[in-house]
ROVEX-597570 format. One record per atom (N, C-alpha, C): residue number from 1; x, y, z; residue in one letter. Coordinates in pm, 1 decimal. Each point is the difference from the previous one (the first is absolute). Example, Ala and Ser with C-alpha at 12.3 -4.5 7.8 and 13.67 -1.06 7.14 Angstrom:
BEGIN
[1 [1319.0 -569.0 780.0] A],
[1 [-89.0 119.0 0.0] A],
[1 [90.0 120.0 0.0] A],
[2 [-35.0 105.0 -72.0] S],
[2 [82.0 119.0 6.0] S],
[2 [-77.0 109.0 73.0] S],
END
This chain:
BEGIN
[1 [-1477.8 2162.6 -2885.3] X],
[1 [1.7 -120.3 97.9] X],
[1 [18.2 38.4 106.2] X],
[2 [-62.9 -20.8 95.2] X],
[2 [56.5 43.5 132.4] X],
[2 [-14.6 -179.0 82.0] X],
[3 [155.9 13.3 21.3] X],
[3 [10.8 -105.4 104.8] X],
[3 [4.8 -4.8 140.8] X],
[4 [-93.7 -85.1 57.4] X],
[4 [-50.4 36.8 133.5] X],
[4 [81.0 -105.2 99.6] X],
[5 [47.5 -120.9 -61.6] X],
[5 [115.7 -88.2 73.4] X],
[5 [61.2 -69.5 -110.8] X],
[6 [108.7 -74.3 41.6] X],
[6 [66.6 -125.9 -50.1] X],
[6 [64.9 -98.3 77.7] X],
[7 [21.9 -96.0 -56.0] X],
[7 [72.6 -92.8 78.3] X],
[7 [89.2 -84.7 -110.2] X],
[8 [94.0 -68.9 21.9] X],
[8 [53.8 -116.1 -77.4] X],
[8 [-73.7 -133.3 42.9] X],
[9 [-26.3 -68.0 -112.9] X],
[9 [-78.1 -155.9 10.8] X],
[9 [102.2 -91.1 -40.4] X],
[10 [39.0 -74.1 90.4] X],
[10 [81.6 -151.5 -34.2] X],
[10 [-77.5 -109.7 -8.3] X],
[11 [8.0 -96.4 -133.1] X],
[11 [-67.0 -126.0 41.4] X],
[11 [100.0 -108.3 -14.2] X],
[12 [34.5 -54.5 114.4] X],
[12 [115.5 -69.9 41.9] X],
[12 [-6.3 -141.9 -77.8] X],
[13 [78.6 -87.7 -36.7] X],
[13 [-0.7 -128.8 -15.9] X],
[13 [-40.1 -79.7 131.0] X],
[14 [58.4 37.3 99.3] X],
[14 [-39.6 -58.7 146.2] X],
[14 [-48.4 106.2 91.8] X],
[15 [-128.7 1.3 0.9] X],
[15 [-39.3 136.0 92.2] X],
[15 [47.0 -18.1 136.8] X],
[16 [-21.7 -130.5 73.2] X],
[16 [65.8 -0.7 141.6] X],
[16 [143.8 41.2 2.8] X],
[17 [88.2 -40.8 -49.5] X],
[17 [143.5 39.3 -28.7] X],
[17 [9.5 134.3 -8.1] X],
[18 [-78.5 83.8 -94.1] X],
[18 [29.8 153.2 -13.6] X],
[18 [-74.8 58.8 97.7] X],
[19 [-123.6 -33.5 56.1] X],
[19 [-74.6 46.3 116.5] X],
[19 [90.2 4.9 121.1] X],
[20 [84.5 -99.8 23.0] X],
[20 [99.1 -2.6 116.6] X],
[20 [111.1 94.7 -24.6] X],
[21 [58.1 -7.7 -116.0] X],
[21 [106.3 109.2 -21.4] X],
[21 [-41.8 108.8 23.6] X],
[22 [-123.4 103.0 -64.2] X],
[22 [-22.5 122.6 33.5] X],
[22 [-46.2 17.3 138.8] X],
[23 [-70.0 -93.5 69.3] X],
[23 [-57.7 1.0 142.9] X],
[23 [115.8 3.9 107.5] X],
[24 [66.5 -150.0 -21.2] X],
[24 [114.7 -8.6 110.1] X],
[24 [106.2 36.5 -47.1] X],
[25 [64.5 -29.5 -116.4] X],
[25 [134.3 53.9 -16.2] X],
[25 [38.5 143.4 -11.5] X],
[26 [-98.0 52.7 -83.0] X],
[26 [-1.9 145.2 -17.0] X],
[26 [-62.4 88.3 101.0] X],
[27 [-75.7 -67.2 85.0] X],
[27 [-85.4 45.2 96.7] X],
[27 [-105.3 121.9 -23.5] X],
[28 [-51.5 -2.1 -127.5] X],
[28 [-77.8 86.8 -43.7] X],
[28 [-140.7 -33.0 86.5] X],
[29 [-72.3 111.5 44.2] X],
[29 [-126.1 17.8 65.9] X],
[29 [-122.0 -42.6 -92.8] X],
[30 [-101.5 -67.7 30.2] X],
[30 [-121.5 -49.3 -62.5] X],
[30 [-87.6 123.5 -24.4] X],
[31 [-39.2 37.6 -92.2] X],
[31 [-81.7 100.1 -26.2] X],
[31 [-167.6 -61.0 15.2] X],
[32 [-23.7 -128.5 -99.0] X],
[32 [-103.5 -59.1 28.5] X],
[32 [12.2 -131.6 -62.7] X],
[33 [-59.6 -78.5 38.6] X],
[33 [13.9 -148.5 -61.7] X],
[33 [-156.4 -54.7 -48.8] X],
[34 [-22.0 -63.6 -105.2] X],
[34 [-135.1 -34.1 -93.1] X],
[34 [46.5 -161.4 1.8] X],
[35 [-108.8 -59.3 -30.1] X],
[35 [-0.6 -134.4 -71.6] X],
[35 [85.3 12.8 -107.6] X],
[36 [114.2 -50.6 18.8] X],
[36 [117.1 -37.2 -159.4] X],
[36 [101.8 100.4 41.8] X],
[37 [14.6 120.8 69.0] X],
[37 [93.9 97.5 0.4] X],
[37 [54.2 41.4 123.8] X],
[38 [67.6 94.0 -15.0] X],
[38 [42.5 78.4 130.6] X],
[38 [71.4 124.1 -80.2] X],
[39 [-25.9 112.0 83.3] X],
[39 [22.2 108.9 -66.0] X],
[39 [110.3 87.4 120.7] X],
[40 [91.6 29.7 -33.8] X],
[40 [146.2 48.5 88.6] X],
[40 [-0.5 153.9 -8.9] X],
[41 [2.5 83.4 132.5] X],
[41 [38.8 138.9 -8.0] X],
[41 [156.0 -7.5 -65.4] X],
[42 [34.2 70.4 -92.5] X],
[42 [143.8 49.2 -27.1] X],
[42 [18.6 152.8 -16.6] X],
[43 [4.8 65.7 81.1] X],
[43 [20.8 135.1 24.5] X],
[43 [-116.6 85.8 -29.6] X],
[44 [-1.4 68.4 -162.1] X],
[44 [-105.8 43.6 -0.1] X],
[44 [-75.2 -64.3 -144.1] X],
[45 [18.4 -121.5 4.2] X],
[45 [-59.6 -86.2 -114.0] X],
[45 [-25.6 -113.4 76.1] X],
[46 [-60.1 -131.0 -78.4] X],
[46 [-42.3 -129.3 64.2] X],
[46 [45.0 -95.9 -101.5] X],
[47 [44.2 -117.0 56.9] X],
[47 [49.6 -105.1 -57.2] X],
[47 [-107.4 -129.0 23.8] X],
[48 [-51.9 -66.7 -105.8] X],
[48 [-81.2 -83.0 10.3] X],
[48 [43.5 -147.8 -57.3] X],
[49 [-14.8 -92.5 101.6] X],
[49 [40.7 -125.7 -49.3] X],
[49 [-132.5 -66.0 -23.3] X],
[50 [-20.8 -39.1 -134.1] X],
[50 [-130.1 -76.6 -21.0] X],
[50 [5.3 -173.2 -13.9] X],
[51 [-69.6 -23.8 25.0] X],
[51 [16.8 -171.0 4.8] X],
[51 [-58.0 -30.7 -101.4] X],
[52 [-42.6 79.5 -90.7] X],
[52 [-68.9 -40.2 -147.1] X],
[52 [47.8 78.9 -109.6] X],
[53 [-10.2 -58.0 -111.3] X],
[53 [70.7 15.4 -124.4] X],
[53 [125.9 -21.7 -45.2] X],
[54 [78.2 -40.4 98.8] X],
[54 [138.5 -60.9 -10.0] X],
[54 [-16.3 -141.6 -29.0] X],
[55 [90.6 -49.8 -65.4] X],
[55 [10.6 -152.2 -19.8] X],
[55 [179.3 -49.5 -28.5] X],
[56 [-8.5 -135.6 -1.7] X],
[56 [141.1 -49.1 0.9] X],
[56 [78.1 57.7 -137.9] X],
[57 [-100.6 22.1 -116.1] X],
[57 [53.4 53.9 -135.7] X],
[57 [24.8 143.8 -11.0] X],
[58 [-56.7 60.9 135.4] X],
[58 [8.9 150.0 -17.8] X],
[58 [166.2 36.5 -20.6] X],
[59 [6.9 107.1 -65.9] X],
[59 [132.1 41.7 1.7] X],
[59 [65.9 44.9 126.0] X],
[60 [127.5 -4.5 40.3] X],
[60 [56.0 25.9 105.7] X],
[60 [39.1 146.4 11.7] X],
[61 [-57.3 71.9 111.4] X],
[61 [34.4 156.0 -10.9] X],
[61 [-91.3 84.4 -87.6] X],
[62 [65.1 119.2 -12.8] X],
[62 [-55.9 60.2 -87.5] X],
[62 [115.8 115.9 -28.5] X],
[63 [-19.5 105.5 -106.6] X],
[63 [89.4 79.5 -42.6] X],
[63 [26.7 121.2 83.0] X],
[64 [-88.9 27.1 116.8] X],
[64 [26.1 109.8 59.9] X],
[64 [80.8 -49.5 138.2] X],
[65 [-30.5 64.7 121.2] X],
[65 [43.6 -10.9 102.5] X],
[65 [-52.9 80.2 105.4] X],
[66 [-0.4 -65.0 134.9] X],
[66 [-101.3 47.4 141.5] X],
[66 [124.3 79.5 34.9] X],
[67 [-27.4 136.7 20.1] X],
[67 [81.9 92.1 52.8] X],
[67 [-40.9 39.2 114.0] X],
[68 [54.8 -9.5 141.5] X],
[68 [-45.6 19.4 156.3] X],
[68 [101.4 69.7 49.1] X],
[69 [-35.1 117.3 48.6] X],
[69 [110.7 100.4 52.4] X],
[69 [-20.2 -49.9 170.8] X],
[70 [115.5 16.0 59.9] X],
[70 [49.9 -60.5 107.1] X],
[70 [67.3 121.5 103.7] X],
[71 [0.4 0.6 123.5] X],
[71 [74.8 120.9 65.4] X],
[71 [145.9 -36.1 3.0] X],
[72 [52.2 -107.2 6.3] X],
[72 [137.4 -47.5 10.6] X],
[72 [23.1 -117.6 -65.6] X],
[73 [32.9 5.1 -119.4] X],
[73 [15.6 -124.7 -84.8] X],
[73 [117.2 -98.1 55.8] X],
[74 [89.6 30.2 72.5] X],
[74 [109.2 -95.0 47.6] X],
[74 [-75.4 -53.6 98.1] X],
[75 [-41.7 58.2 103.0] X],
[75 [-92.0 -85.4 126.9] X],
[75 [-78.4 -107.3 -69.2] X],
[76 [-80.5 44.5 -97.1] X],
[76 [-93.5 -107.1 -64.3] X],
[76 [86.9 -98.5 -75.8] X],
[77 [97.2 -19.4 -28.5] X],
[77 [56.3 -79.8 -77.3] X],
[77 [64.2 -90.1 119.6] X],
[78 [35.8 64.9 106.5] X],
[78 [21.0 -93.2 132.6] X],
[78 [-108.9 -65.0 12.4] X],
[79 [-109.6 45.7 19.2] X],
[79 [-147.9 -88.1 57.4] X],
[79 [-32.6 -107.3 -113.9] X],
[80 [-1.6 45.5 -130.2] X],
[80 [-40.3 -122.3 -107.5] X],
[80 [87.4 -98.5 5.8] X],
[81 [141.9 23.7 10.9] X],
[81 [81.9 -108.1 5.5] X],
[81 [-10.4 -91.2 119.9] X],
[82 [-39.8 58.1 81.7] X],
[82 [-14.6 -84.9 138.2] X],
[82 [-138.5 -67.1 -33.4] X],
[83 [-82.1 44.9 -54.9] X],
[83 [-113.3 -98.7 -25.8] X],
[83 [18.9 -83.4 -113.4] X],
[84 [132.3 -11.3 -55.8] X],
[84 [-0.3 -107.3 -134.4] X],
[84 [-4.6 63.1 -106.3] X],
[85 [-53.4 122.8 -30.5] X],
[85 [-48.3 49.9 -121.8] X],
[85 [171.6 15.1 -85.9] X],
[86 [-3.9 -52.1 -116.0] X],
[86 [99.7 32.5 -75.2] X],
[86 [10.6 128.8 -84.9] X],
[87 [120.1 82.2 39.2] X],
[87 [-18.5 122.6 -77.9] X],
[87 [120.3 -11.9 -101.8] X],
[88 [-80.7 46.3 -113.8] X],
[88 [88.6 -44.6 -115.7] X],
[88 [127.1 152.9 -6.5] X],
[89 [-23.4 123.0 44.6] X],
[89 [84.8 100.5 -14.7] X],
[89 [-11.9 78.6 131.0] X],
[90 [93.0 -2.9 84.4] X],
[90 [18.6 92.6 121.6] X],
[90 [-24.7 140.1 -26.4] X],
[91 [-27.3 67.0 99.5] X],
[91 [-11.2 134.1 0.4] X],
[91 [102.5 51.2 -52.5] X],
[92 [-11.5 116.2 -99.1] X],
[92 [104.6 78.3 -65.0] X],
[92 [-84.5 124.7 -49.5] X],
[93 [104.1 87.7 -14.4] X],
[93 [-45.5 138.7 -18.0] X],
[93 [-20.3 26.5 -132.1] X],
[94 [-99.9 -7.9 -85.0] X],
[94 [6.5 30.9 -155.9] X],
[94 [44.5 126.8 -56.5] X],
[95 [48.9 0.4 -104.8] X],
[95 [22.0 134.3 -66.6] X],
[95 [-91.6 131.4 17.3] X],
[96 [-123.6 -62.8 -2.1] X],
[96 [-131.0 116.6 11.9] X],
[96 [-13.9 33.7 148.4] X],
[97 [67.6 -40.2 97.0] X],
[97 [3.8 49.9 138.2] X],
[97 [-100.9 -112.7 80.6] X],
[98 [-52.0 -70.4 -40.5] X],
[98 [-67.8 -91.0 84.1] X],
[98 [60.2 -132.6 52.9] X],
[99 [-9.0 -42.6 124.8] X],
[99 [60.7 -102.2 26.7] X],
[99 [-98.2 -135.4 -25.8] X],
[100 [45.6 -101.3 -31.0] X],
[100 [-79.5 -124.2 -61.5] X],
[100 [39.8 -105.6 15.8] X],
[101 [-88.7 -118.7 41.3] X],
[101 [34.1 -112.8 25.1] X],
[101 [-93.0 -96.5 -101.6] X],
[102 [49.9 -93.2 -50.6] X],
[102 [-95.0 -88.2 -81.5] X],
[102 [-21.0 -131.0 56.8] X],
[103 [-104.7 -62.8 -13.1] X],
[103 [-51.8 -125.7 32.5] X],
[103 [-109.5 -61.9 -105.5] X],
[104 [-47.7 -94.5 20.3] X],
[104 [-125.1 -48.7 -93.4] X],
[104 [-78.9 -90.7 86.6] X],
[105 [-133.9 -14.7 -33.7] X],
[105 [-102.2 -67.8 66.4] X],
[105 [5.2 -144.5 -50.7] X],
[106 [-70.7 -79.0 72.6] X],
[106 [21.7 -153.5 -68.0] X],
[106 [-35.5 -21.1 -131.6] X],
[107 [-90.2 91.2 -70.7] X],
[107 [-9.8 -21.7 -124.6] X],
[107 [125.5 49.0 -92.3] X],
[108 [95.9 98.5 59.8] X],
[108 [92.3 50.0 -84.4] X],
[108 [-59.9 164.9 -40.8] X],
[109 [-80.5 47.0 70.0] X],
[109 [-46.8 131.6 -33.3] X],
[109 [128.2 91.5 77.8] X],
[110 [64.5 67.5 -69.6] X],
[110 [96.6 112.0 61.7] X],
[110 [-64.1 97.9 114.0] X],
[111 [58.7 -20.7 99.4] X],
[111 [-52.3 130.7 112.0] X],
[111 [134.0 92.9 7.7] X],
[112 [-9.6 122.6 9.1] X],
[112 [95.0 107.0 47.2] X],
[112 [-30.8 66.1 114.0] X],
[113 [92.8 -28.3 96.1] X],
[113 [-22.0 76.7 121.5] X],
[113 [83.0 124.4 -1.6] X],
[114 [-65.2 115.6 41.5] X],
[114 [68.0 133.4 -25.2] X],
[114 [-15.5 61.8 144.5] X],
[115 [127.0 68.4 -11.2] X],
[115 [32.5 95.3 100.8] X],
[115 [21.6 134.8 -64.4] X],
[116 [-69.7 103.6 68.0] X],
[116 [11.4 149.4 -74.3] X],
[116 [72.0 73.9 90.2] X],
[117 [122.8 12.7 -34.4] X],
[117 [108.0 87.9 91.4] X],
[117 [-64.3 139.9 44.2] X],
[118 [17.2 49.7 123.4] X],
[118 [-33.9 122.9 23.6] X],
[118 [36.4 129.6 -97.2] X],
[119 [110.7 -36.0 -65.1] X],
[119 [44.5 141.9 -102.7] X],
[119 [-68.1 -49.5 -131.6] X],
[120 [-63.3 -117.0 -40.2] X],
[120 [-39.3 -55.0 -113.4] X],
[120 [-124.8 154.4 -44.5] X],
[121 [-31.4 32.4 -129.9] X],
[121 [-93.6 85.4 -47.3] X],
[121 [-143.3 -48.5 31.8] X],
[122 [-31.7 -172.1 5.5] X],
[122 [-109.4 -17.3 55.0] X],
[122 [-45.8 24.1 135.5] X],
[123 [99.4 62.4 89.5] X],
[123 [-36.6 51.5 119.0] X],
[123 [-31.1 161.8 8.1] X],
[124 [45.3 70.8 -104.8] X],
[124 [-3.0 132.4 28.7] X],
[124 [-149.2 40.9 -32.9] X],
[125 [-24.7 127.1 44.6] X],
[125 [-142.2 42.3 -12.1] X],
[125 [57.0 105.9 -139.4] X],
[126 [-57.4 -13.6 -87.7] X],
[126 [54.5 69.0 -120.0] X],
[126 [-143.8 124.7 -37.1] X],
[127 [-63.0 -1.9 98.4] X],
[127 [-123.8 111.0 -18.6] X],
[127 [96.4 158.5 40.1] X],
END
């Protein structure tokens, strides 16, 4: 199987609230809009907020998380706090060496904002 592209599709209970969160609070750039949905750039991936398929009876969140790498997680923490975004866990260096901060979108979907320190193996060229 050849994977040509990928995206995370969210089907929120309240489309407008979730759209505003990703567009305005997180400041993600829009890749494209269509009747009933908006697709955002998220690094090398895409996050689609669909205005169809979800309902008030839909389960909140999902078993995974959205992982977004940022340059400076501490600066992003300040930026998001000033925008009124609730941060569940402030930036901390994990035992595996990544600096992570946790928050949730309006439907409770976990979002992990990650900074990869310069000395971390993910930054080293292993060729």
